[in-house]
N, C-alpha and C positions, 0 to 999 in steps of 0.2 A: 141630935147638930155639937159636933165637937168642936167646943172654944177655943183659943188659944190666946198668950195676947202676944203684943209686937216683943217685949219683953222674955216671954218666951222662944219665939223666933227668933230675937236678936243669941242671945244663949243659943241657942242648937245651935245658929250658923255659927259664932266666933269657935261653939267645940268642932263640928267639921272641917274650919278652917286650923283647929291646932293640930287635929291628924293630919288632915292633907297635910301641912309643912312636914311635921312631924314623919310623912313617909316620901316627901319631899314630890309630893304631890301640886301643881297650881289650885291653885282657888275658885272656887264658884261664884260669880254677883251673888249675892244676899238674892234679888227678883228671881232668879235665878231656880236659887235655892229654895223658897218662898213654895216656889208649883212645884218641887218636887215633894216637897215636906207635906203638901194639900194633896198632891198623888199619893200617899203613902196615906195618911191617913184615912182616901178615898175608897183602898184599896183592905185596907184590914175591916174596915167596918162592911164592905163586899162582903166580909171574910175571906178573902185569900191569905193564904197559911205560907207564900214563899214570896218573897216580896223583894227585888233588887232595883232601887234607884239610882246606886253608888254615892248616898248620904249618909251621915256616921248622925245618930239622936243619941243624947244624952239619954241615958239610961231611968233617971227618973221624970223624963219628959215622956216617954216610953210608958212606965209602970202610968202614969194620970193617964196616958190615952187608954189603955188597956181596960184601968178602974171606970174612965168613964163606958165605953164602950159594954162593958160588962154590965153595971147600972143600966143604962138605956136598955140593953137587954131581958133584964129582968122587969125592968116597967115596962115593955110592951106583953110578956108573959102572963105578967099577972093582972 
């Protein structure tokens, strides 16, 4: 299971809002962002390689998710 804190989710949502603003796009509601964020994580865990949900996630959060997925995969193998 991949866990994230509310602070991390808020940071990711604010990051998404900044990117959308710079592109002249409308923000999405935080609740919708959270749903898409969870869908993204679920897709990664399922092994999907090309995921397009139209959200922006900071690189450090993506790196942490990748680390956790790899850690869980290693634990399953051993």
